[in-house]
C-alpha positions in Angstrom: -0.6 11.3 -63.8 -1.5 14.8 -65.0 -4.9 13.2 -66.4 -5.5 11.7 -63.0 -5.0 15.2 -61.5 -7.2 17.0 -63.7 -9.9 14.5 -62.9 -9.6 15.1 -59.2 -9.1 18.7 -58.9 -13.0 19.6 -59.3 -13.5 17.1 -56.7 -11.1 18.8 -54.2 -12.6 22.3 -54.8 -16.1 20.8 -53.9 -14.6 19.4 -50.5 -12.9 22.4 -49.2 -15.4 22.7 -46.4 -14.4 19.4 -44.9 -10.7 20.1 -44.2 -9.9 16.7 -42.7 -11.2 14.8 -45.3 -9.2 16.9 -47.9 -6.0 16.2 -46.2 -6.7 12.3 -46.1 -7.5 12.6 -49.9 -4.4 14.4 -50.7 -2.5 11.7 -48.9 -3.9 8.9 -50.8 -3.0 11.1 -54.0 0.5 11.3 -53.1 1.0 7.5 -52.9 0.7 6.9 -56.8 3.0 9.9 -57.2 5.8 8.3 -55.3 5.6 4.9 -57.2 5.3 6.8 -60.7 7.1 10.1 -60.4 9.7 9.1 -57.8 10.9 5.9 -59.4 14.4 6.6 -58.0 13.3 5.9 -54.7 12.9 2.1 -55.4 16.8 1.9 -55.5 16.9 3.5 -52.0 14.6 0.6 -50.7 12.1 2.9 -49.2 8.9 0.7 -49.2 5.7 2.2 -48.2 7.0 5.7 -47.4 4.5 8.5 -47.8 5.8 12.0 -48.9 2.8 13.8 -47.2 1.7 11.7 -44.3 3.7 9.4 -42.0 2.3 7.2 -39.2 1.5 8.8 -35.9 3.4 7.9 -32.7 1.2 5.1 -31.7 1.6 3.4 -35.2 5.5 3.3 -34.9 5.6 -0.1 -33.3 4.0 -1.7 -36.3 4.9 0.3 -39.4 8.7 0.4 -39.0 9.5 -2.5 -41.2 10.9 -2.6 -44.7 12.7 0.7 -44.2 16.4 0.8 -44.4 18.4 2.0 -41.4 20.0 5.5 -42.1 23.0 7.2 -40.8 23.4 9.4 -37.7 21.6 6.7 -35.7 18.2 7.7 -37.0 15.5 5.4 -35.8 13.3 3.7 -38.4 9.9 4.7 -36.7 8.0 7.7 -38.2 5.5 10.2 -37.1 3.0 12.6 -38.6 4.9 15.1 -40.8 2.6 18.0 -39.8 2.3 17.8 -36.0 5.3 17.3 -33.7 3.8 14.5 -31.4 7.0 12.5 -30.9 8.1 12.1 -27.4 10.3 9.0 -27.4 12.4 8.6 -24.4 16.1 8.9 -24.8 18.2 6.9 -22.4 20.3 9.1 -19.9 23.6 7.7 -18.9 25.0 9.1 -15.6 28.3 7.4 -15.9 28.4 5.8 -12.5 28.8 2.6 -10.8 25.5 0.9 -9.9 23.8 2.8 -13.0 21.2 0.1 -13.1 19.9 1.2 -9.8 18.9 4.7 -11.2 15.7 4.5 -13.5 16.4 5.9 -17.1 13.0 7.4 -17.2 11.7 9.8 -14.7 8.1 9.1 -14.3 7.4 12.6 -12.7 8.9 14.3 -15.6 6.3 15.0 -18.3 7.4 16.3 -21.8 6.8 20.0 -22.5 4.0 20.2 -25.1 5.2 21.8 -28.4 3.5 24.3 -30.4 1.7 22.6 -33.4 3.4 23.1 -36.7 1.4 22.2 -39.9 4.0 22.3 -42.8 2.8 22.8 -46.2 2.5 19.9 -48.6 5.3 19.3 -51.0 4.3 19.7 -54.7 5.0 16.8 -57.0 7.4 18.6 -59.1 9.8 19.4 -56.2 9.5 15.8 -55.0 10.4 14.5 -58.3 13.3 16.9 -58.5 15.0 15.8 -55.3 14.3 12.2 -56.2 16.3 12.8 -59.3 19.1 14.6 -57.4 19.3 11.5 -55.0 19.7 9.2 -58.0 22.4 11.4 -59.4 24.7 11.7 -56.4 24.0 8.6 -54.2 25.7 5.4 -55.0 27.7 7.0 -57.8 31.4 8.3 -58.1 31.4 12.0 -59.1 34.4 14.4 -59.2 34.4 16.4 -56.0 34.1 19.8 -57.7 31.2 18.4 -59.8 29.5 17.1 -56.8 29.8 20.4 -54.9 28.2 22.3 -57.8 25.4 19.8 -58.1 24.8 20.0 -54.3 25.0 23.7 -54.2 22.5 24.2 -57.0 20.1 21.6 -55.4 20.3 23.6 -52.0 19.3 26.9 -54.0 16.0 25.1 -55.0 15.1 24.7 -51.2 14.8 28.6 -50.5 11.8 29.4 -48.8 10.7 25.6 -48.4 13.5 24.6 -46.0 10.9 23.7 -43.1 8.9 21.5 -45.4 11.7 19.7 -47.1 13.9 19.1 -43.8 10.8 17.6 -41.9 10.1 15.3 -45.0 11.1 11.8 -44.1 12.4 10.9 -47.3 13.7 14.3 -48.9 15.3 14.9 -45.5 17.9 12.1 -46.5 18.8 13.7 -49.6 19.3 17.0 -47.9 21.8 15.4 -45.5 23.7 14.3 -48.6 23.6 17.6 -50.2 24.8 19.2 -47.0 27.7 16.9 -46.8 28.9 17.6 -50.2 28.3 21.4 -50.8 30.6 24.4 -50.3 30.8 26.4 -47.2 28.9 29.4 -48.9 25.9 27.2 -49.7 26.0 25.5 -46.3 25.9 28.9 -44.3 23.1 30.2 -46.6 21.0 27.2 -46.1 21.4 27.5 -42.3 20.7 31.1 -42.4 17.5 30.4 -44.3 16.5 27.9 -41.7 16.5 30.3 -39.0 13.1 31.5 -39.5 11.7 28.1 -38.7 14.7 26.7 -36.8 12.8 25.7 -33.6 10.2 23.6 -35.7 13.0 22.1 -37.8 15.2 21.1 -34.8 12.3 19.6 -32.9 11.4 17.2 -35.7 12.7 13.6 -36.0 13.8 14.3 -39.5 14.6 18.0 -39.4 16.9 17.6 -36.5 19.1 15.1 -38.4 19.3 17.7 -41.3 20.5 20.6 -38.9 23.0 18.2 -37.2 24.4 17.2 -40.4 24.8 20.8 -41.4 26.6 21.7 -38.0 28.9 18.8 -38.5 29.8 19.8 -42.1 30.5 23.3 -40.5 32.9 21.7 -38.0 35.2 20.5 -40.8 35.5 24.0 -42.1 36.7 25.5 -38.8 40.3 24.3 -39.4 40.5 27.2 -41.9 40.6 30.6 -39.8 39.6 32.6 -42.9 36.1 30.7 -42.7 35.4 31.8 -39.2 33.7 35.1 -40.0 31.2 33.5 -42.4 30.5 30.6 -40.0 30.0 33.0 -37.1 27.6 35.1 -39.1 25.4 32.0 -39.9 25.7 30.8 -36.1 24.7 34.3 -34.9 21.5 34.1 -36.9 20.6 30.6 -35.7 21.3 31.6 -32.0 18.9 34.7 -32.3 16.2 32.2 -33.4 16.7 29.9 -30.5 16.7 32.3 -27.8 13.4 33.6 -28.7 12.0 30.4 -27.0 14.6 28.1 -25.8 12.6 26.1 -23.6 10.7 24.2 -26.2 13.9 23.1 -27.8 15.5 22.1 -24.7 12.8 20.0 -23.6 12.4 18.3 -26.8 14.3 14.9 -27.4 15.5 15.9 -30.9 15.9 19.6 -30.1 18.1 18.8 -27.1 20.5 16.8 -29.3 20.6 19.8 -31.8 21.4 22.1 -29.0 24.1 20.0 -27.7 25.7 19.8 -31.1 25.7 23.4 -31.5 27.5 23.9 -28.1 29.9 21.3 -29.4 30.8 23.5 -32.4 31.2 26.7 -30.3 33.6 24.8 -28.1 35.6 23.3 -31.2 35.3 19.7 -29.9 34.3 16.8 -31.9 30.6 16.0 -31.7 31.2 12.4 -30.8 33.7 13.2 -28.0 31.4 15.9 -26.4 28.3 13.6 -26.5 29.9 10.6 -25.1 28.4 9.7 -21.8 29.4 6.2 -21.3 29.1 5.0 -17.9 32.4 3.1 -18.0 34.2 6.4 -18.7 32.8 8.0 -15.6 33.4 4.9 -13.4 37.0 4.7 -14.7 37.5 8.2 -13.5 35.8 7.8 -10.1 38.0 4.7 -9.5 41.3 6.5 -10.5 41.7 4.2 -13.4 42.0 7.3 -15.5 43.7 10.7 -14.6 41.8 13.0 -12.5 39.6 15.3 -14.4 40.9 13.8 -17.8 37.4 14.7 -19.3 37.8 18.3 -18.4 41.2 18.7 -19.9 40.3 17.0 -23.1 37.3 19.4 -23.4 39.3 22.5 -22.9 40.8 23.4 -26.4 41.1 26.9 -27.6 37.5 28.0 -28.1 36.6 28.9 -31.6 33.9 31.4 -30.6 34.1 32.3 -26.9 32.3 35.5 -26.9 29.3 34.0 -29.0 29.2 31.2 -26.6 29.1 33.2 -23.5 26.5 35.6 -25.2 24.3 32.6 -26.3 24.3 30.8 -23.0 23.6 34.2 -21.1 20.6 35.1 -23.4 19.2 31.5 -23.2 19.3 31.4 -19.5 17.7 35.0 -19.2 14.7 34.0 -21.5 14.3 30.6 -19.7 14.7 32.0 -16.1 11.2 31.8 -15.3 11.0 28.1 -16.4 14.2 27.0 -14.5 12.1 24.7 -12.3 10.7 23.1 -15.5 14.3 22.7 -17.0 15.6 21.3 -13.8 13.1 18.5 -13.9 13.2 17.6 -17.7 15.5 14.9 -18.8 16.3 16.4 -22.2 16.8 20.0 -20.9 19.1 18.5 -18.2 21.2 17.1 -20.8 21.5 20.4 -22.4 22.3 22.0 -19.3 25.1 19.5 -18.6 26.6 20.2 -22.0 26.6 23.9 -21.1 28.5 23.3 -18.0 31.2 21.3 -20.0 31.3 24.1 -22.6 32.1 26.5 -20.0 34.8 24.4 -18.1 37.7 26.6 -17.2 35.6 29.9 -17.2 35.2 30.2 -13.5 33.0 33.3 -13.4 30.7 32.1 -16.0 30.5 28.7 -14.3 29.7 30.4 -11.1 26.9 32.4 -12.3 25.4 29.5 -14.3 25.5 27.1 -11.5 23.7 29.7 -9.2 21.0 29.9 -11.7 20.6 26.3 -12.0 20.5 26.0 -8.1 17.5 28.4 -8.2 19.2 31.5 -7.0 17.1 34.5 -6.4 20.0 37.0 -5.8 21.6 39.1 -8.6 25.3 38.3 -7.8 27.1 36.2 -5.3 28.7 37.6 -2.2 32.2 36.6 -1.2 32.0 33.9 1.4 28.5 33.4 0.8 28.0 32.0 -2.7 24.8 30.2 -2.0 23.0 33.3 -0.8 19.2 33.4 -2.1 19.3 29.6 -3.0 16.7 27.4 -1.3 18.9 24.7 0.3 15.8 22.5 1.3 14.6 22.6 -2.4 18.2 21.2 -3.6 17.8 18.3 -1.3 14.5 17.5 -2.4 15.5 17.8 -6.2 18.4 15.6 -6.0 16.0 12.7 -5.6 14.8 13.2 -9.0 16.5 11.5 -12.1 17.0 14.3 -14.3 18.3 16.8 -11.6 20.4 14.3 -9.9 22.4 13.9 -13.2 22.6 17.7 -13.5 24.0 17.9 -9.7 26.6 15.5 -10.9 27.7 17.7 -13.5 27.5 20.7 -11.3 29.8 19.1 -8.7 32.3 18.1 -11.4 32.9 21.5 -12.9 32.1 23.7 -9.8 35.0 26.0 -8.7 36.5 24.8 -5.3 34.9 27.5 -3.5 31.6 26.7 -4.5 32.0 23.0 -4.0 33.1 23.6 -0.5 29.9 25.4 0.3 27.8 22.9 -1.3 29.2 20.2 0.7 29.4 22.1 4.0 26.0 24.0 3.8 23.9 21.8 1.7 24.8 18.2 1.9 26.4 17.9 5.1 24.5 15.8 7.8 22.4 14.4 4.8 25.0 12.1 3.0 23.7 8.9 4.4 20.2 9.6 3.7 21.0 10.7 0.2 23.1 7.4 -0.2 20.1 5.4 0.6 18.1 6.9 -2.2 18.1 5.3 -5.7 18.9 8.7 -7.4 20.6 10.8 -4.8 23.2 8.3 -4.1 24.8 9.2 -7.4 25.2 12.7 -6.0 27.1 11.3 -3.0 29.3 9.4 -5.3 30.1 12.7 -7.2 30.7 14.5 -4.0 33.2 12.0 -2.9 34.8 11.8 -6.5 35.4 15.6 -6.8 36.4 16.2 -3.2 39.2 18.8 -3.3 41.1 18.4 -0.1 41.6 16.3 2.9 39.1 18.6 4.9 36.5 17.6 2.5 37.4 13.8 2.8 37.2 14.1 6.6 33.5 15.4 6.3 32.5 12.7 4.1 34.2 10.0 6.1 32.6 11.3 9.3 29.1 10.5 8.0 29.8 7.5 5.8 32.8 5.7 7.4 30.8 3.6 9.7 28.0 3.0 7.5 29.5 0.6 4.8 27.6 -2.5 5.9 24.4 -0.6 5.6 25.2 0.6 2.3 26.1 -2.9 1.0 22.9 -4.3 2.3 21.0 -1.6 0.5 22.6 -2.3 -2.6 24.5 1.1 -2.8 28.0 -0.4 -3.2 29.0 2.2 -5.6 28.9 4.8 -2.8 31.5 2.7 -1.0 33.6 2.4 -4.1 33.7 6.1 -4.6 34.7 6.7 -1.1 37.5 4.1 -1.4 38.8 5.7 -4.5 38.6 9.3 -2.8 40.7 8.1 0.0 43.4 6.8 -2.3 43.5 9.9 -4.5 43.7 12.4 -1.4 45.8 10.0 0.7 43.3 10.3 3.7 41.6 7.6 5.6 43.0 4.8 3.5 43.8 2.3 6.2 40.6 3.1 8.0 38.5 2.4 4.8 40.2 -0.9 4.0 39.4 -1.8 7.7 35.7 -0.7 7.5 35.2 -2.6 4.3 36.7 -5.9 5.9 34.7 -5.5 8.9 31.4 -4.9 7.1 31.6 -8.0 5.2 33.3 -10.5 7.6 33.4 -11.0 11.5 34.2 -13.7 13.9 35.6 -17.1 12.9 35.6 -16.3 9.3 37.9 -13.3 9.6 40.0 -12.7 7.6 39.6 -15.7 5.5 36.1 -14.8 4.2 36.9 -11.2 3.4 37.6 -11.8 -0.3 34.9 -14.3 -1.2 32.2 -12.3 0.3 33.3 -9.1 -1.4 33.6 -11.1 -4.7 30.1 -12.1 -4.3 28.6 -8.9 -2.6 25.0 -9.1 -3.8 24.8 -12.9 -3.3 26.0 -12.6 0.3 24.1 -9.8 1.5 20.9 -11.3 -0.1 21.3 -14.6 1.9 19.2 -15.2 4.8 21.7 -17.4 6.7 24.9 -15.2 6.4 26.9 -17.2 9.1 26.7 -20.5 6.8 27.1 -18.6 3.4 29.7 -20.3 1.1 31.2 -19.7 -2.3 28.2 -20.2 -4.7 29.6 -22.1 -7.7 28.4 -21.2 -11.2 27.5 -17.5 -10.1 29.2 -14.7 -11.8 31.4 -12.6 -9.7 29.9 -9.1 -8.7 31.6 -6.4 -10.8 31.9 -3.9 -8.1 33.2 -6.4 -5.6 36.0 -7.1 -8.2 36.5 -3.3 -8.6 36.8 -2.8 -4.8 39.5 -5.5 -4.5 41.4 -4.1 -7.7 41.5 -0.7 -5.8 42.6 -2.1 -2.5 45.5 -4.2 -4.1 46.9 -0.8 -5.4 47.4 0.3 -1.8 50.9 -0.4 0.1 51.0 -3.9 1.3 51.3 -3.2 4.9 47.8 -1.7 4.9 46.0 -4.7 3.3 47.5 -7.6 5.3 44.1 -9.1 5.9 43.2 -9.1 2.4 46.4 -10.7 1.4 45.8 -13.6 3.9 42.3 -14.0 2.6 43.0 -14.3 -1.0 45.9 -16.7 -0.4 43.7 -18.9 1.7 41.2 -19.5 -1.2 40.7 -23.0 -2.4 42.4 -24.1 -5.4 39.0 -24.7 -7.4 37.7 -21.2 -6.2 40.9 -19.7 -7.8 40.4 -21.5 -11.0 36.6 -20.5 -11.0 37.6 -16.8 -10.7 40.3 -17.1 -13.1 37.7 -18.0 -15.8 35.4 -15.1 -14.8 35.6 -11.8 -16.5 35.5 -9.9 -13.3 37.3 -12.4 -11.3 40.3 -12.7 -13.6 40.6 -8.9 -13.3 40.9 -9.0 -9.5 43.5 -12.0 -9.6 45.6 -10.0 -12.1 45.5 -7.0 -10.0 46.9 -9.0 -7.1 49.6 -10.3 -9.3 50.5 -6.9 -10.6 50.4 -5.3 -7.1 53.6 -4.5 -5.0 53.0 -7.5 -2.7 55.8 -9.6 -2.2 56.7 -12.4 -4.9 56.5 -15.2 -2.2 52.7 -14.4 -1.5 52.0 -14.1 -5.4 53.6 -17.5 -6.0 51.4 -19.0 -3.1 48.4 -18.1 -5.3 50.0 -19.0 -8.6 50.7 -22.5 -7.0 47.1 -23.1 -6.7 46.5 -23.1 -10.5 49.2 -26.0 -10.9 47.7 -28.4 -13.3 45.3 -26.0 -14.9 47.5 -23.5 -16.9 46.9 -25.5 -20.1 43.0 -25.1 -20.0 43.4 -21.5 -18.8 45.5 -20.5 -21.6 42.9 -21.3 -24.2 40.2 -19.7 -22.1 39.2 -16.1 -23.3 39.7 -14.7 -19.7 42.0 -17.1 -18.2 44.7 -16.6 -20.8 45.3 -13.0 -19.4 45.7 -14.7 -15.9 48.4 -17.2 -17.3 50.4 -14.3 -18.6 50.5 -12.5 -15.1 51.1 -15.6 -13.4 54.1 -16.3 -15.6 55.6 -12.9 -14.8 55.2 -13.3 -11.0 56.8 -17.0 -10.9 60.1 -18.1 -10.5 62.0 -20.5 -12.8 60.4 -23.6 -11.4 56.8 -22.4 -11.7 57.6 -20.8 -15.2 58.7 -24.3 -16.4 55.6 -25.8 -14.9 53.4 -23.1 -16.8 55.0 -23.8 -20.2 55.1 -27.5 -20.0 51.4 -27.4 -19.3 50.7 -25.3 -22.3 53.2 -27.3 -24.6 50.4 -29.8 -25.7 48.0 -27.2 -26.5 50.0 -25.4 -29.1 47.7 -26.0 -32.1 44.8 -24.8 -30.2 46.8 -21.8 -28.8 47.5 -20.7 -32.4 43.9 -20.6 -33.2 42.8 -18.6 -30.2 42.6 -14.8 -29.9 45.4 -14.5 -27.0 47.2 -17.6 -27.9 49.7 -16.3 -30.6 50.8 -13.6 -28.1 51.2 -16.2 -25.2 53.2 -18.5 -27.7 55.7 -15.7 -28.3 55.9 -14.2 -25.0 56.5 -17.4 -23.2 58.6 -18.8 -25.9 56.9 -22.0 -25.8 58.3 -23.1 -29.2 61.8 -22.6 -28.0 61.0 -24.6 -24.9 59.8 -27.4 -27.0 62.9 -27.5 -29.2 65.7 -26.9 -26.5 64.4 -26.8 -22.8 67.9 -26.3 -21.3 68.5 -23.3 -23.5 65.2 -22.0 -22.6 65.9 -22.2 -18.9 69.1 -20.5 -19.6 67.6 -17.6 -21.4 65.1 -17.2 -18.5 68.0 -17.2 -16.0 69.9 -14.5 -18.2 66.9 -12.4 -18.3 66.5 -12.5 -14.7 70.2 -11.9 -14.0 69.9 -8.7 -16.3 66.9 -7.4 -14.4 68.6 -7.8 -10.9 71.8 -6.2 -12.2 69.8 -3.4 -13.7 67.7 -2.9 -10.5 70.8 -3.3 -8.3 72.5 -0.4 -10.2 69.6 2.1 -10.9 66.8 0.9 -8.5 66.0 2.4 -5.0 68.4 1.9 -2.3 66.3 -0.3 -0.2 65.7 -2.7 -3.0 69.3 -3.7 -3.7 69.2 -6.9 -1.4 67.8 -10.0 -3.2 66.4 -13.1 -2.0 67.5 -16.5 -3.4 65.5 -17.9 -6.2 63.3 -14.8 -6.4 62.2 -12.9 -9.6 62.0 -9.2 -9.8 58.6 -9.0 -8.3 60.3 -10.2 -5.0 63.0 -7.5 -4.8 60.9 -4.4 -5.7 57.9 -5.0 -3.7 58.3 -1.4 -2.2 58.8 0.4 -5.5 56.0 2.2 -7.6 54.2 -0.2 -9.8 54.2 2.2 -12.6 58.1 2.7 -12.7 58.5 -1.0 -12.4 56.2 -1.6 -15.5 58.1 1.0 -17.7 61.6 -0.6 -16.5 60.5 -4.1 -17.1 59.0 -3.2 -20.7 62.2 -1.5 -21.7 64.5 -4.4 -20.5 62.3 -7.1 -22.1 62.4 -5.3 -25.3 66.1 -5.2 -25.5 66.3 -8.8 -24.1 64.6 -9.9 -27.3 67.8 -9.8 -29.1 69.5 -12.1 -26.6 67.1 -15.2 -27.0 69.6 -17.2 -29.1 72.5 -16.8 -26.8 73.5 -18.8 -23.6 75.8 -16.1 -22.3 74.3 -13.6 -19.7 72.6 -10.6 -21.2 75.1 -7.8 -20.2 78.1 -9.9 -21.3 76.4 -10.3 -24.7 75.9 -6.7 -25.1 79.5 -5.7 -24.3 80.9 -8.4 -26.6 78.8 -7.0 -29.5 79.9 -3.5 -28.8 83.8 -4.6 -28.7 83.4 -6.7 -31.7 81.8 -3.8 -33.5 84.4 -1.4 -32.5 87.3 -3.9 -33.7 85.4 -4.3 -37.1 85.2 -0.5 -37.6 89.0 -0.2 -36.7 89.9 -2.8 -39.5 87.8 -0.9 -42.0 89.3 2.5 -41.2 92.8 0.9 -41.5 92.0 -0.5 -44.9 90.5 2.6 -46.2 93.7 4.5 -45.0 96.0 2.1 -46.7 94.1 2.2 -50.0 94.2 6.1 -49.8 97.9 6.2 -49.6 98.3 3.8 -52.4 96.2 6.0 -54.6 98.3 8.9 -53.8 101.6 7.1 -54.7 100.1 5.9 -58.1 99.3 9.6 -58.8 102.9 10.9 -58.0 
């Protein structure tokens, strides 16, 4: 190898005038160096990886084979190691219903060009050293203390070469391993040394992973308060490097992620939790399936570095104030700004200042009663139609103080809600407005503009707006009945009312796309619309007196339609919500009876099995016996299915097979205990019971949550009574009496033996 280098050196000196040719030649020289000097990399399965030159952005699609997937979600495609030309699109999740309506990439958003950074070539000795380190620490078991020493010593060799090594595709992986195993001192020293070129490292595909690994390792040391001063010193140096030119980092797909990780560290929140933007989470919150603002509460622990966070955000915004319009429109900077809003949750003054800046305020400070002074309102209405800014506005509405939310609704968005609901991006802002409404007055304004437009929204495919308004009416207990009536009227009128309400909501998209709506019928083999199912699930959580037309509609479904819905992932959820509701047991059993003869096939179906369990709970003794008898021949198949073993235990199918009469007696005993318990401890209005009714009949006016808790508690206790024919309460009393008699006998015997021992001693 050295001989080859000596022969080529004179040639390299003669070609200094042709710089590009020299770089290409250097790249060719590096290939044999990897194969000979870095033999250790063979065990890591890096085939065709070049230490000095990597494929450019347009070569990514063809040259990404044969490379092992790395940790931290790194993509296998590579870019040129010298110039930052990578602008891959990162998916942006808004966390809303109908998220597929919003394009994930804003065509009008153009990436901000980064300053070219040509890193120095890594010399062969350094490359060989880190290859040997990789062999020594990867895939081998080493004592933790010894590993920490090796990692620390290796990191010391990176002094002055952090940018070159961190942005190298292969060595960057070794650096990540070293940063995970080194001590806190070496970790902080490495980060401080990176500060000089932090912007270039963070904006690089490989370098960003190195920095994030270092930040993640720092988070593990936050548990010890003695480490805070050392960590804070290192973070201050990084922050000073960032605020010099934050715009370039914020608008870069890799740099954006690094900044979000840094903000997580300031907040003291796990990186995975803070970066989580799953649409299902946001949708669950908007539909009241999770506690209101549950995300806000989870993201408000005791801040580790509160003053440093405020100063960093303040200086970063001051430096980037002239580029706010650019940051508003860029999808990557929008993600950073959303994370900043989450980080400041709970700090009302800081949030107020930040939001005013993001809204384009030109005034220095807000005036009481006019928080939007100096903010161009028309500009906001235009920006919410852009993908990146609509996501940012959703976060603003979520974390805005109540006074600012009130002014945004009344002074900016009022009289524009329906127009915004018609837009593929702005409609998500309307959903956020409804989801974060603070009072009934806010709900009145929203209802005034959208309450009569449900049919238009359904026809435009903006059902997510309707769902958000429905959930808001339930949360604020305002316009609940009117909302249910408006939804029913928007899908069904004339002779089909109310029978056709539930089928048309279940197949919203199919119904509103049909040309002949008057002759529309249940489309067999078509999946049930997810949002339609969610609407019905929300409606069945309301008091039964408000939803009588929906009850009539669902109990009027054909038997084969109920069976088909029970096998659908969204349909089974909607049927379960009906059976879990506070509707009378008589109406529930009317629906359950439509599945007679199909309980066996449903019990082995992945979705229908859940419906069978709910049917059993809502049924009387005769229906329960029917359900179990239909499942009995399928015991072998049930034992092999996912939900089957649970159903076998819950329904006690084995007990029914052995002794049907005893099984009936136990079911009656359980029901008797539930009735006695609820007659004693339940609400006064529920102490009268119908004949042949189970608990679902008698507590239709009680709260579903309390009923579930009571039922779980009693069923757990009843498990011990499964082998007895006697009523549950008598069984428990007899046990206590027997136990007390046994204890008295034991005490009496102990007393007699003690007296005998005393006599012997005397």
